[in-house]
N, C-alpha and C positions, 0 to 999 in steps of 0.2 A: 475396243477396249473390253477386256474380260471382266465379267462381273465377279466381285469378291464373294466368296462363300461365307454366308452368315453363320456364326456359331449358334447352334440351337441349344437352349438351356431349358430343359424341362423342369417343372416345379419339383418333381420327386428327386432330381439330381442334387438338391440342396436342402431337402426336407428330412430332418433328423429321424422321425419314426420310419420313414421309408428306407433310409440308409441303414438303420439298425436292423430292420426286418430283413433286408437283402443280405447284409453281412451275416446275420444269424443263420439264415437259410443256407447260404453257400457253405459256410464253415461247418455247420451241423451236418449237412448232407454228406460231406466228406467223411465225417466220423461215423455217421449212422451206418454206412457200409461195413465198417469194422465191427460195430456192435452186432449187426445181423450175422456177420461171419462167426462171431463168438457165441451165437445162439440166443441173443436177446433181441426182442422187438425194441423199437425206438422208445416206446412208452415204458417198457420194463427197465430199460437202461436209465431213463430219466428218473424213475422212482428209486431205483437202487442207488444211483449217484446222489440223489437228494437225501437219502436216509443214511448213507455210509458216513460214519464218523460224527453223527449228530445224536442229540437226545431225541426221545420220541416226539413226534409232531402230530398235530391234528390232521385229519383227512383234508379239511379245508385248506390248511397251510400247504400240504403236499400238492394239492391240485393247483394252487397258486404258483408254487415254485416250479412245478413241472409243466406249467402252461397247458393244463389238461382239464377238461370239464370234470367236476366232482363225481357225477355218476360213472364216468369212464374210469376214474381212479378207483372207485369202490369195486367195480367189476374186476379190474386189473389186480387189486389187492386180494380178492377172493382166490384167483388163480395162483398168485405168488405165495399166499398163505398155505394153500394146499400143497405146494412144493417145499414148504419149510423155509422160504427165503425171508419172509416178514411175519410179524405177529402184531395183533391188535391188543390194546390195553385200555382199561377204563381210565377216564380222567379222574384226578383226585377229588375234585369238588363239583364237577358238572357231568351228570350222567348222560347228557345229550351229546357230549363230545367223546369221540373215539380217537385214541392216540395210536400211532403206528411206529414200529421200530424195525430195523433190519435185524435178522438173527445172525448168530455166528456163521451158520451155513450160507446165508445170503451174502455176508461179507466175504467169505472165502470164494463164493461163486463169481463175485464181481471184482475182486482184487486185481486180477490181470487186466481186465478191461479198463479199470481206472488208471493203471500205469500206461496203457496205450493212449488213453484220453489225454494224459499229461504230456506224453510225447507229441501228440497231435497239436495240443495247445502251444507247446514250445516252437514247433515248426511254423505255426500261424503267426506267432508274435515275434519270432526272431528278427524279421526284417525291420522291426520298429525299435528294437533295443529294450533292455530290461526296464529302464526308467520310464520310458513312454508306455510300455505295457502295464506297469504298475499304476501309472497315472490313469490310464484308460479304465482299468478295473475299478479303481477307487471312484472315478467319476460315475461309472455305471452303477456301482453299489449305492452311491448317494442319490442318483436319479430314482432308483428303485425305492429307496427309503422315502423319498419325497412324494412318490406317486402311488405307493401301495395303499389300497383302500379296503382290504379285507381285514377285519379285526382278527387278532391272533388267536382268540379263543371263541370263534364263532361255532355254534353247534353244527355238527355234521349232518348231511342228508343221507345218512347211512341206513 
């Protein structure tokens, strides 16, 4: 009598953080190739995409959103500022906080890449349908809101 093959179920196959990390890595890696072909490093793309269409944000907030260490973001901003893609601004009430915004030149430089990113996102989400894709995004935004631990106006290590 043949022995029945036992289904192996690894812990990480049903563990949300592991699933989110794997999905993020796989999907992001596909698009990062495109970003590099367009002349952006992955970190530059993340910064530009995070600043595009938003109000100025603190360097701490930018580090959190781009999932990058703050000193790395600061060095990256130095290079991007020298190219005229971003600019730093003083905070209205707290001198310890530096705000960052994308410049018109930076917006122009990243416009086409954002269109390519939206096309990539559509291809990734298409198999799930619009409703499920919207539900997924809403759920992820809620998770982020519930677990974010960085104060919005934390002084920057600039």
